Structures are given as structure tokens and as C-alpha cells.
DODRENZA-349543 format. One record per residue: y, x, z of N, C-alpha, C, O in turn. Coordinates in nm, 3 decimals. Each point is the difference from the previous one (the first is absolute). Example, Ala and Ser with C-alpha at 12.3 -4.5 7.8 and 13.67 -1.06 7.14 Angstrom:
# DODRENZA-349543
+---------+---------+---------+---------+---------+---------+---------+---------+---------+---------+---------+---------+
:    n.yy :    n.xx :    n.zz :   ca.yy :   ca.xx :   ca.zz :    c.yy :    c.xx :    c.zz :    o.yy :    o.xx :    o.zz :
+---------+---------+---------+---------+---------+---------+---------+---------+---------+---------+---------+---------+
:  -0.569 :   1.319 :   0.780 :   0.119 :  -0.089 :   0.000 :   0.120 :   0.090 :   0.000 :  -0.002 :   0.104 :   0.066 :
:   0.107 :  -0.139 :  -0.138 :   0.119 :   0.082 :   0.006 :   0.109 :  -0.077 :   0.073 :   0.111 :   0.051 :   0.017 :
+---------+---------+---------+---------+---------+---------+---------+---------+---------+---------+---------+---------+
//
This chain:
# DODRENZA-349543
+---------+---------+---------+---------+---------+---------+---------+---------+---------+---------+---------+---------+
:    n.yy :    n.xx :    n.zz :   ca.yy :   ca.xx :   ca.zz :    c.yy :    c.xx :    c.zz :    o.yy :    o.xx :    o.zz :
+---------+---------+---------+---------+---------+---------+---------+---------+---------+---------+---------+---------+
:  -0.117 :   0.086 :   0.000 :   0.117 :  -0.086 :   0.000 :   0.124 :   0.091 :   0.000 :  -0.002 :   0.109 :   0.056 :
:   0.105 :  -0.156 :  -0.117 :   0.125 :   0.075 :  -0.008 :   0.092 :  -0.039 :   0.117 :  -0.019 :  -0.104 :   0.062 :
:   0.117 :   0.189 :  -0.035 :   0.090 :  -0.021 :   0.114 :   0.076 :  -0.132 :  -0.012 :   0.016 :  -0.072 :   0.099 :
:   0.032 :   0.040 :  -0.221 :   0.076 :  -0.124 :  -0.015 :  -0.089 :  -0.123 :   0.023 :   0.048 :  -0.104 :   0.046 :
:  -0.178 :   0.116 :  -0.079 :  -0.092 :  -0.111 :   0.024 :  -0.023 :  -0.019 :   0.150 :  -0.010 :  -0.113 :   0.049 :
:   0.002 :   0.224 :   0.022 :  -0.015 :  -0.006 :   0.145 :   0.121 :  -0.071 :   0.062 :  -0.016 :  -0.083 :   0.089 :
:   0.134 :   0.116 :  -0.136 :   0.122 :  -0.063 :   0.050 :   0.001 :  -0.150 :  -0.030 :   0.044 :  -0.079 :   0.083 :
:  -0.093 :   0.041 :  -0.199 :  -0.009 :  -0.142 :  -0.036 :  -0.094 :  -0.074 :   0.095 :   0.030 :  -0.111 :   0.044 :
:  -0.143 :   0.172 :  -0.013 :  -0.096 :  -0.064 :   0.089 :   0.057 :  -0.016 :   0.141 :  -0.014 :  -0.105 :   0.062 :
:   0.080 :   0.210 :  -0.013 :   0.060 :  -0.008 :   0.134 :   0.112 :  -0.104 :   0.003 :   0.016 :  -0.072 :   0.098 :
:   0.061 :   0.065 :  -0.206 :   0.107 :  -0.100 :  -0.007 :  -0.058 :  -0.141 :   0.001 :   0.056 :  -0.092 :   0.060 :
:  -0.168 :   0.076 :  -0.126 :  -0.066 :  -0.132 :  -0.002 :  -0.046 :  -0.041 :   0.139 :   0.008 :  -0.118 :   0.036 :
:  -0.058 :   0.214 :   0.042 :  -0.044 :  -0.028 :   0.136 :   0.119 :  -0.040 :   0.087 :  -0.008 :  -0.093 :   0.080 :
:   0.119 :   0.164 :  -0.098 :   0.118 :  -0.020 :   0.085 :   0.088 :  -0.116 :  -0.043 :   0.093 :  -0.037 :   0.071 :
:  -0.121 :  -0.021 :  -0.186 :   0.084 :  -0.106 :  -0.054 :   0.000 :  -0.122 :   0.093 :  -0.104 :  -0.043 :   0.050 :
:   0.223 :  -0.010 :  -0.027 :   0.016 :  -0.122 :   0.077 :  -0.078 :  -0.111 :  -0.071 :   0.015 :  -0.020 :  -0.121 :
:  -0.094 :  -0.050 :   0.193 :  -0.076 :  -0.110 :  -0.058 :  -0.122 :   0.045 :  -0.078 :  -0.051 :  -0.075 :  -0.083 :
:   0.005 :   0.196 :   0.107 :  -0.117 :   0.051 :  -0.073 :  -0.123 :  -0.086 :   0.027 :  -0.090 :  -0.009 :  -0.085 :
:   0.084 :  -0.054 :   0.201 :  -0.119 :  -0.078 :   0.036 :   0.005 :  -0.143 :  -0.054 :  -0.098 :  -0.073 :   0.011 :
:   0.212 :   0.033 :  -0.068 :   0.010 :  -0.136 :  -0.053 :  -0.100 :  -0.018 :  -0.113 :   0.002 :   0.074 :  -0.098 :
:  -0.088 :  -0.170 :   0.113 :  -0.102 :  -0.027 :  -0.100 :  -0.122 :   0.089 :   0.012 :  -0.099 :  -0.021 :  -0.071 :
:   0.104 :   0.119 :   0.160 :  -0.115 :   0.089 :   0.017 :  -0.107 :  -0.070 :   0.083 :   0.030 :  -0.085 :   0.085 :
:  -0.153 :   0.121 :  -0.110 :  -0.111 :  -0.058 :   0.074 :  -0.052 :   0.099 :   0.101 :   0.005 :   0.122 :  -0.021 :
:  -0.053 :  -0.176 :   0.132 :  -0.065 :   0.083 :   0.100 :  -0.137 :   0.039 :  -0.057 :  -0.074 :  -0.088 :  -0.046 :
:   0.040 :   0.215 :   0.048 :  -0.131 :   0.040 :  -0.054 :  -0.115 :  -0.068 :   0.074 :   0.004 :  -0.014 :   0.123 :
:  -0.105 :  -0.028 :  -0.198 :  -0.116 :  -0.063 :   0.064 :  -0.070 :   0.099 :   0.092 :  -0.035 :  -0.033 :   0.113 :
:   0.014 :   0.152 :  -0.162 :  -0.072 :   0.102 :   0.077 :   0.070 :   0.133 :  -0.024 :   0.039 :   0.033 :  -0.112 :
:  -0.023 :   0.044 :   0.220 :   0.067 :   0.129 :  -0.012 :  -0.057 :   0.094 :   0.105 :  -0.039 :  -0.043 :   0.108 :
:   0.036 :   0.171 :  -0.141 :  -0.045 :   0.100 :   0.097 :   0.121 :   0.043 :   0.081 :   0.100 :   0.047 :  -0.054 :
:  -0.111 :  -0.063 :   0.185 :   0.106 :   0.041 :   0.091 :  -0.061 :   0.100 :   0.097 :  -0.092 :  -0.032 :   0.075 :
:   0.145 :   0.152 :  -0.077 :  -0.050 :   0.109 :   0.083 :  -0.149 :   0.024 :  -0.026 :  -0.076 :   0.031 :   0.091 :
:   0.036 :  -0.045 :  -0.218 :  -0.138 :   0.024 :  -0.039 :  -0.096 :  -0.113 :   0.029 :  -0.120 :   0.012 :  -0.023 :
:   0.172 :  -0.123 :   0.073 :  -0.085 :  -0.115 :   0.035 :   0.037 :  -0.119 :  -0.087 :   0.117 :  -0.038 :  -0.007 :
:  -0.216 :  -0.022 :  -0.062 :   0.033 :  -0.116 :  -0.083 :   0.035 :  -0.122 :   0.085 :  -0.067 :  -0.031 :   0.098 :
:   0.174 :  -0.038 :  -0.138 :   0.047 :  -0.119 :   0.073 :   0.022 :  -0.112 :  -0.100 :   0.058 :   0.021 :  -0.107 :
:  -0.104 :  -0.140 :   0.143 :   0.030 :  -0.120 :  -0.078 :   0.139 :  -0.046 :   0.041 :   0.015 :  -0.092 :   0.081 :
:   0.086 :   0.156 :  -0.138 :   0.138 :  -0.017 :   0.044 :   0.051 :  -0.143 :  -0.023 :   0.061 :  -0.059 :   0.090 :
:  -0.085 :   0.005 :  -0.207 :   0.052 :  -0.133 :  -0.031 :  -0.056 :  -0.105 :   0.095 :   0.075 :  -0.083 :   0.050 :
:  -0.204 :   0.086 :  -0.025 :  -0.059 :  -0.101 :   0.089 :   0.048 :   0.022 :   0.144 :   0.019 :  -0.097 :   0.073 :
:   0.000 :   0.223 :  -0.031 :   0.050 :   0.027 :   0.134 :   0.140 :  -0.058 :   0.019 :   0.027 :  -0.069 :   0.098 :
:   0.062 :   0.095 :  -0.194 :   0.137 :  -0.049 :   0.011 :   0.003 :  -0.153 :  -0.001 :   0.069 :  -0.062 :   0.080 :
:  -0.145 :   0.000 :  -0.171 :   0.000 :  -0.146 :  -0.008 :  -0.061 :  -0.062 :   0.125 :   0.045 :  -0.105 :   0.046 :
:  -0.148 :   0.170 :   0.010 :  -0.062 :  -0.051 :   0.124 :   0.101 :   0.002 :   0.114 :   0.009 :  -0.097 :   0.076 :
:   0.064 :   0.204 :  -0.064 :   0.099 :   0.013 :   0.108 :   0.115 :  -0.098 :  -0.021 :   0.045 :  -0.063 :   0.096 :
:   0.003 :   0.050 :  -0.219 :   0.114 :  -0.088 :  -0.029 :  -0.036 :  -0.148 :   0.018 :   0.087 :  -0.082 :   0.027 :
:  -0.214 :   0.049 :  -0.042 :  -0.046 :  -0.139 :   0.008 :   0.008 :  -0.057 :   0.142 :   0.014 :  -0.121 :   0.017 :
:  -0.023 :   0.204 :   0.082 :  -0.002 :  -0.046 :   0.139 :   0.138 :  -0.042 :   0.047 :   0.102 :   0.053 :  -0.044 :
:  -0.100 :  -0.151 :   0.136 :   0.127 :  -0.044 :   0.058 :   0.058 :   0.108 :   0.090 :   0.118 :   0.033 :  -0.009 :
:  -0.202 :   0.021 :   0.094 :   0.042 :   0.108 :   0.088 :  -0.106 :   0.109 :  -0.006 :  -0.115 :  -0.026 :  -0.033 :
:   0.156 :   0.146 :   0.066 :  -0.093 :   0.112 :  -0.003 :  -0.041 :   0.030 :   0.144 :   0.085 :   0.033 :   0.083 :
:  -0.214 :  -0.044 :  -0.052 :  -0.046 :   0.032 :   0.135 :   0.031 :   0.145 :   0.037 :   0.016 :   0.085 :  -0.088 :
:  -0.009 :  -0.058 :   0.217 :   0.038 :   0.134 :   0.047 :  -0.090 :   0.109 :  -0.058 :   0.050 :   0.103 :  -0.045 :
:  -0.179 :  -0.124 :   0.045 :  -0.092 :   0.100 :  -0.055 :   0.024 :   0.025 :  -0.148 :  -0.013 :   0.113 :  -0.047 :
:   0.048 :  -0.216 :  -0.025 :   0.027 :   0.013 :  -0.143 :   0.132 :   0.071 :  -0.025 :   0.014 :   0.072 :  -0.099 :
:   0.083 :  -0.090 :   0.189 :   0.129 :   0.069 :  -0.017 :  -0.019 :   0.150 :  -0.005 :   0.060 :   0.069 :  -0.082 :
:  -0.146 :  -0.018 :   0.171 :  -0.026 :   0.143 :   0.001 :  -0.064 :   0.043 :  -0.132 :   0.032 :   0.106 :  -0.054 :
:  -0.124 :  -0.188 :   0.004 :  -0.066 :   0.029 :  -0.127 :   0.101 :   0.001 :  -0.115 :  -0.006 :   0.085 :  -0.088 :
:   0.098 :  -0.182 :   0.089 :   0.102 :  -0.009 :  -0.104 :   0.095 :   0.120 :   0.009 :   0.035 :   0.059 :  -0.102 :
:   0.005 :  -0.022 :   0.223 :   0.089 :   0.116 :   0.017 :  -0.067 :   0.127 :  -0.051 :   0.063 :   0.082 :  -0.067 :
:  -0.192 :  -0.066 :   0.098 :  -0.074 :   0.118 :  -0.046 :  -0.012 :  -0.002 :  -0.152 :   0.013 :   0.104 :  -0.065 :
:  -0.038 :  -0.221 :   0.009 :  -0.010 :  -0.012 :  -0.147 :   0.133 :   0.038 :  -0.065 :   0.001 :   0.073 :  -0.099 :
:   0.111 :  -0.121 :   0.153 :   0.130 :   0.035 :  -0.057 :   0.025 :   0.150 :   0.008 :   0.052 :   0.060 :  -0.094 :
:  -0.090 :   0.000 :   0.205 :   0.017 :   0.144 :   0.017 :  -0.081 :   0.076 :  -0.104 :   0.049 :   0.095 :  -0.062 :
:  -0.174 :  -0.137 :   0.042 :  -0.086 :   0.065 :  -0.099 :   0.051 :  -0.020 :  -0.143 :  -0.007 :   0.091 :  -0.082 :
:   0.058 :  -0.211 :   0.054 :   0.055 :  -0.028 :  -0.134 :   0.123 :   0.085 :  -0.027 :   0.016 :   0.053 :  -0.110 :
:   0.071 :  -0.039 :   0.210 :   0.119 :   0.085 :  -0.017 :  -0.040 :   0.146 :  -0.025 :   0.058 :   0.067 :  -0.086 :
:  -0.157 :  -0.020 :   0.161 :  -0.046 :   0.138 :  -0.015 :  -0.058 :   0.020 :  -0.140 :   0.028 :   0.101 :  -0.065 :
:  -0.108 :  -0.196 :   0.019 :  -0.061 :   0.009 :  -0.133 :   0.108 :  -0.002 :  -0.108 :  -0.008 :   0.074 :  -0.098 :
:   0.108 :  -0.161 :   0.116 :   0.110 :  -0.009 :  -0.095 :   0.071 :   0.135 :  -0.011 :   0.027 :   0.049 :  -0.110 :
:   0.002 :   0.010 :   0.225 :   0.070 :   0.129 :   0.003 :  -0.083 :   0.108 :  -0.069 :   0.055 :   0.080 :  -0.076 :
:  -0.184 :  -0.076 :   0.101 :  -0.085 :   0.101 :  -0.063 :  -0.003 :  -0.015 :  -0.152 :   0.003 :   0.098 :  -0.073 :
:  -0.009 :  -0.223 :   0.028 :  -0.003 :  -0.022 :  -0.145 :   0.134 :   0.037 :  -0.064 :   0.004 :   0.057 :  -0.109 :
:   0.104 :  -0.089 :   0.178 :   0.132 :   0.037 :  -0.052 :   0.015 :   0.152 :  -0.006 :   0.052 :   0.055 :  -0.097 :
:  -0.098 :   0.013 :   0.201 :   0.008 :   0.146 :   0.004 :  -0.082 :   0.064 :  -0.112 :   0.035 :   0.106 :  -0.050 :
:  -0.145 :  -0.171 :   0.012 :  -0.077 :   0.051 :  -0.114 :   0.084 :  -0.002 :  -0.126 :  -0.002 :   0.095 :  -0.079 :
:   0.079 :  -0.203 :   0.060 :   0.086 :  -0.008 :  -0.119 :   0.112 :   0.104 :   0.011 :   0.035 :   0.063 :  -0.099 :
:   0.020 :  -0.046 :   0.219 :   0.110 :   0.095 :   0.019 :  -0.045 :   0.144 :  -0.018 :   0.071 :   0.080 :  -0.060 :
:  -0.189 :  -0.047 :   0.113 :  -0.042 :   0.140 :   0.005 :  -0.100 :   0.041 :  -0.109 :   0.006 :   0.113 :  -0.048 :
:  -0.097 :  -0.201 :   0.010 :  -0.108 :   0.036 :  -0.091 :   0.020 :  -0.055 :  -0.141 :  -0.096 :  -0.008 :  -0.077 :
:   0.217 :  -0.030 :   0.042 :   0.026 :  -0.065 :  -0.128 :  -0.039 :   0.086 :  -0.119 :  -0.042 :  -0.054 :  -0.103 :
:   0.056 :   0.183 :   0.114 :  -0.030 :   0.088 :  -0.114 :  -0.149 :   0.001 :  -0.033 :  -0.039 :   0.028 :  -0.113 :
:  -0.044 :  -0.057 :   0.212 :  -0.145 :   0.003 :  -0.019 :  -0.061 :  -0.136 :  -0.031 :  -0.122 :  -0.012 :  -0.009 :
:   0.205 :  -0.091 :  -0.006 :  -0.056 :  -0.133 :  -0.026 :   0.052 :  -0.057 :  -0.131 :   0.106 :   0.039 :  -0.051 :
:  -0.183 :  -0.130 :  -0.001 :   0.040 :  -0.065 :  -0.125 :   0.094 :  -0.117 :   0.031 :   0.012 :  -0.043 :   0.115 :
:   0.052 :  -0.006 :  -0.220 :   0.088 :  -0.116 :   0.014 :  -0.081 :  -0.120 :   0.052 :   0.049 :  -0.076 :   0.084 :
:  -0.170 :   0.060 :  -0.134 :  -0.085 :  -0.113 :   0.040 :  -0.033 :   0.008 :   0.150 :   0.000 :  -0.102 :   0.069 :
:  -0.027 :   0.223 :  -0.019 :  -0.027 :   0.016 :   0.144 :   0.125 :  -0.034 :   0.081 :  -0.009 :  -0.064 :   0.105 :
:   0.123 :   0.108 :  -0.154 :   0.126 :  -0.031 :   0.068 :   0.026 :  -0.149 :   0.002 :   0.040 :  -0.056 :   0.102 :
:  -0.063 :  -0.010 :  -0.216 :   0.016 :  -0.146 :  -0.009 :  -0.091 :  -0.071 :   0.100 :   0.041 :  -0.096 :   0.066 :
:  -0.164 :   0.143 :  -0.058 :  -0.097 :  -0.059 :   0.092 :   0.047 :   0.015 :   0.145 :  -0.011 :  -0.094 :   0.080 :
:   0.064 :   0.210 :  -0.047 :   0.053 :   0.023 :   0.135 :   0.119 :  -0.092 :   0.029 :   0.011 :  -0.056 :   0.109 :
:   0.078 :   0.042 :  -0.207 :   0.117 :  -0.086 :   0.017 :  -0.043 :  -0.144 :   0.024 :   0.052 :  -0.066 :   0.090 :
:  -0.147 :   0.017 :  -0.168 :  -0.050 :  -0.137 :   0.017 :  -0.060 :  -0.018 :   0.139 :   0.022 :  -0.103 :   0.064 :
:  -0.096 :   0.203 :  -0.018 :  -0.060 :  -0.008 :   0.133 :   0.108 :   0.000 :   0.108 :  -0.009 :  -0.075 :   0.097 :
:   0.111 :   0.159 :  -0.113 :   0.108 :   0.007 :   0.098 :   0.075 :  -0.132 :   0.006 :   0.031 :  -0.049 :   0.108 :
:  -0.001 :  -0.008 :  -0.223 :   0.071 :  -0.128 :  -0.003 :  -0.086 :  -0.110 :   0.064 :   0.051 :  -0.087 :   0.070 :
:  -0.182 :   0.092 :  -0.095 :  -0.091 :  -0.095 :   0.065 :  -0.002 :   0.018 :   0.151 :  -0.004 :  -0.098 :   0.074 :
:   0.005 :   0.223 :  -0.029 :   0.007 :   0.027 :   0.144 :   0.132 :  -0.052 :   0.058 :   0.002 :  -0.057 :   0.109 :
:   0.107 :   0.078 :  -0.182 :   0.129 :  -0.052 :   0.044 :  -0.003 :  -0.152 :   0.014 :   0.053 :  -0.056 :   0.095 :
:  -0.115 :  -0.008 :  -0.191 :  -0.010 :  -0.147 :   0.002 :  -0.080 :  -0.045 :   0.122 :   0.039 :  -0.096 :   0.067 :
:  -0.149 :   0.163 :  -0.039 :  -0.081 :  -0.033 :   0.118 :   0.078 :   0.025 :   0.128 :  -0.004 :  -0.081 :   0.093 :
:   0.076 :   0.193 :  -0.088 :   0.081 :   0.030 :   0.118 :   0.109 :  -0.104 :   0.021 :   0.026 :  -0.041 :   0.113 :
:   0.039 :  -0.001 :  -0.222 :   0.103 :  -0.104 :   0.011 :  -0.058 :  -0.128 :   0.056 :   0.061 :  -0.065 :   0.085 :
:  -0.180 :   0.029 :  -0.131 :  -0.065 :  -0.122 :   0.049 :  -0.035 :   0.011 :   0.147 :   0.018 :  -0.095 :   0.076 :
:  -0.067 :   0.212 :  -0.035 :  -0.036 :   0.019 :   0.141 :   0.122 :   0.013 :   0.089 :  -0.002 :  -0.044 :   0.115 :
:   0.109 :   0.103 :  -0.167 :   0.124 :   0.014 :   0.079 :   0.066 :  -0.135 :   0.024 :   0.068 :  -0.019 :   0.101 :
:  -0.087 :  -0.072 :  -0.194 :   0.067 :  -0.130 :   0.013 :  -0.071 :  -0.093 :   0.098 :   0.045 :  -0.112 :   0.024 :
:  -0.155 :   0.158 :   0.033 :  -0.070 :  -0.083 :   0.098 :   0.086 :  -0.013 :   0.124 :   0.063 :   0.097 :   0.044 :
:  -0.061 :  -0.213 :   0.010 :   0.077 :  -0.025 :   0.121 :  -0.041 :  -0.133 :   0.054 :  -0.098 :  -0.059 :  -0.046 :
:   0.171 :   0.010 :   0.143 :  -0.036 :  -0.131 :   0.051 :   0.013 :  -0.103 :  -0.110 :   0.108 :  -0.018 :  -0.058 :
:  -0.216 :  -0.050 :   0.029 :   0.004 :  -0.098 :  -0.106 :  -0.002 :  -0.142 :   0.055 :   0.013 :  -0.097 :  -0.075 :
:  -0.028 :   0.083 :   0.206 :   0.000 :  -0.132 :   0.059 :   0.144 :  -0.036 :   0.033 :   0.048 :   0.027 :   0.110 :
:   0.020 :  -0.088 :  -0.205 :   0.143 :  -0.030 :   0.012 :   0.027 :  -0.098 :   0.112 :   0.099 :   0.014 :   0.072 :
:  -0.186 :  -0.114 :  -0.055 :   0.021 :  -0.099 :   0.106 :  -0.005 :   0.067 :   0.138 :   0.085 :  -0.028 :   0.084 :
:  -0.183 :   0.114 :  -0.061 :  -0.011 :   0.067 :   0.130 :   0.120 :   0.090 :   0.024 :   0.051 :   0.009 :   0.112 :
:  -0.005 :   0.057 :  -0.218 :   0.118 :   0.086 :   0.011 :   0.124 :  -0.083 :   0.035 :   0.080 :   0.041 :   0.085 :
:  -0.064 :  -0.156 :  -0.150 :   0.114 :  -0.089 :   0.028 :  -0.007 :  -0.054 :   0.142 :   0.102 :  -0.007 :   0.069 :
:  -0.222 :  -0.032 :  -0.024 :  -0.017 :  -0.049 :   0.138 :   0.037 :   0.108 :   0.102 :   0.065 :  -0.029 :   0.100 :
:  -0.105 :   0.153 :  -0.127 :   0.031 :   0.110 :   0.091 :   0.151 :   0.024 :   0.006 :   0.055 :   0.027 :   0.107 :
:   0.013 :  -0.038 :  -0.222 :   0.145 :   0.017 :  -0.002 :   0.069 :  -0.113 :   0.076 :   0.095 :   0.024 :   0.074 :
:  -0.143 :  -0.147 :  -0.092 :   0.056 :  -0.114 :   0.073 :  -0.017 :   0.018 :   0.150 :   0.093 :  -0.026 :   0.076 :
:  -0.210 :   0.069 :  -0.033 :  -0.025 :   0.021 :   0.143 :   0.092 :   0.109 :   0.055 :   0.053 :  -0.014 :   0.110 :
:  -0.035 :   0.121 :  -0.186 :   0.089 :   0.107 :   0.045 :   0.145 :  -0.048 :   0.008 :   0.072 :   0.035 :   0.093 :
:  -0.029 :  -0.116 :  -0.191 :   0.135 :  -0.056 :   0.002 :   0.020 :  -0.089 :   0.123 :   0.103 :   0.009 :   0.067 :
:  -0.200 :  -0.095 :  -0.038 :   0.010 :  -0.090 :   0.117 :   0.007 :   0.080 :   0.128 :   0.077 :  -0.033 :   0.091 :
:  -0.157 :   0.138 :  -0.082 :  -0.001 :   0.083 :   0.121 :   0.136 :   0.068 :   0.019 :   0.053 :   0.004 :   0.111 :
:   0.003 :   0.050 :  -0.221 :   0.132 :   0.063 :   0.010 :   0.106 :  -0.102 :   0.042 :   0.087 :   0.030 :   0.082 :
:  -0.095 :  -0.150 :  -0.139 :   0.096 :  -0.106 :   0.033 :  -0.011 :  -0.039 :   0.147 :   0.102 :  -0.016 :   0.067 :
:  -0.222 :   0.000 :  -0.017 :  -0.020 :  -0.037 :   0.140 :   0.052 :   0.110 :   0.093 :   0.062 :  -0.030 :   0.101 :
:  -0.087 :   0.155 :  -0.135 :   0.052 :   0.111 :   0.080 :   0.152 :  -0.001 :   0.000 :   0.063 :   0.025 :   0.103 :
:  -0.005 :  -0.052 :  -0.217 :   0.146 :  -0.008 :  -0.009 :   0.054 :  -0.112 :   0.090 :   0.096 :   0.020 :   0.074 :
:  -0.159 :  -0.137 :  -0.083 :   0.044 :  -0.114 :   0.081 :  -0.013 :   0.029 :   0.149 :   0.089 :  -0.032 :   0.078 :
:  -0.199 :   0.093 :  -0.038 :  -0.020 :   0.034 :   0.142 :   0.110 :   0.093 :   0.048 :   0.055 :  -0.018 :   0.109 :
:  -0.024 :   0.119 :  -0.191 :   0.106 :   0.093 :   0.040 :   0.135 :  -0.071 :   0.004 :   0.077 :   0.019 :   0.094 :
:  -0.050 :  -0.099 :  -0.195 :   0.129 :  -0.069 :  -0.006 :   0.013 :  -0.098 :   0.116 :   0.104 :  -0.003 :   0.065 :
:  -0.204 :  -0.075 :  -0.039 :   0.004 :  -0.097 :   0.110 :  -0.003 :   0.070 :   0.136 :   0.063 :  -0.047 :   0.095 :
:  -0.133 :   0.157 :  -0.085 :  -0.005 :   0.076 :   0.125 :   0.136 :   0.054 :   0.036 :   0.036 :  -0.002 :   0.118 :
:   0.039 :   0.051 :  -0.212 :   0.133 :   0.053 :   0.026 :   0.096 :  -0.113 :   0.037 :   0.086 :   0.014 :   0.087 :
:  -0.105 :  -0.125 :  -0.155 :   0.091 :  -0.111 :   0.024 :  -0.017 :  -0.056 :   0.141 :   0.098 :  -0.037 :   0.063 :
:  -0.222 :   0.032 :  -0.014 :  -0.026 :  -0.058 :   0.132 :   0.025 :   0.097 :   0.113 :  -0.006 :  -0.042 :   0.116 :
:   0.033 :   0.171 :  -0.141 :   0.009 :   0.097 :   0.108 :   0.137 :   0.007 :   0.065 :   0.010 :   0.048 :   0.113 :
:   0.094 :  -0.093 :  -0.176 :   0.132 :   0.011 :   0.061 :   0.082 :  -0.126 :  -0.022 :  -0.039 :  -0.087 :  -0.078 :
:   0.152 :   0.077 :   0.148 :   0.085 :  -0.117 :  -0.020 :   0.061 :   0.001 :  -0.138 :   0.032 :   0.106 :  -0.055 :
:  -0.017 :  -0.220 :   0.001 :   0.055 :  -0.014 :  -0.134 :   0.145 :  -0.043 :   0.012 :   0.032 :  -0.095 :   0.071 :
:   0.054 :   0.162 :  -0.139 :   0.141 :  -0.038 :   0.004 :   0.053 :  -0.037 :  -0.133 :   0.117 :  -0.034 :  -0.012 :
+---------+---------+---------+---------+---------+---------+---------+---------+---------+---------+---------+---------+
//
């Protein structure tokens, strides 16, 4: 591969919106271990909430995906002279797929909107009651003029 081709591939990885329309790879080797990435991401995204044990698994998966992404990018940065354009393209597609999976996993959060709204309402009521207690407590403690 030529230097200008390497720069094109890196620019494609860094492009804003590179993951738009990209698919999460069905299967990918991460740290030398094959992972059914697409089914893992869809399984996690399908749940309303992520149990505590699963959170650790998801955090570890994100860490491994980031590490794999970095290693693949470094191959393009450092070993470009020894690879073909097709190999570089393959790496770019894999990196963009990893980015897409990472975006999906990063966007996980509380998905139970009703429970979140109820918790906010309860916190608001508690703050209001504390305010009233303080306000009424001050009012009743001394003579009013």
C-alpha cells in the first residue's frame, strides 16, 4: 500500500459519521478469541435493564473492543507498507464495525423511563417537603412582626 492510501484509510476511520449505515460484524476475533459480536450487542440492547453481573461483562467487552480497535488502527498506522490495499480496507471495515458496536454499547443506560420519572418525582417531593419544614420551622421559632 502507498502512503497516500494509508492516509485515506485513516481519514475514513476518523471521519465524523463513519459508522452511519455500518453494520456490526456478525463474528469477529477480539484479542485472538472469536466473538459473536452482533448477537451479543443485540442481546444486551434488547433487555430493559442490565443486571449487575451483566454490567461487568458489558464493561469488559467494551474494554476489549476498544483495545482491539486500537490494535487494528495501529496496524494501519505502522504496518501500512507491508499490507495490500485490500487488507487495509478489511481492517477499516472491521474498525468501523467495532466503532458501531461500541456506540451501541455506550448508549446503554436506564431504559425504564417510567421508573426514572417516578424516582425524579419522589426526589422533587422530598426536596419540597424539606424546604417546607425548614421554612415553617423558621417561621414558628420567633415572634413575627
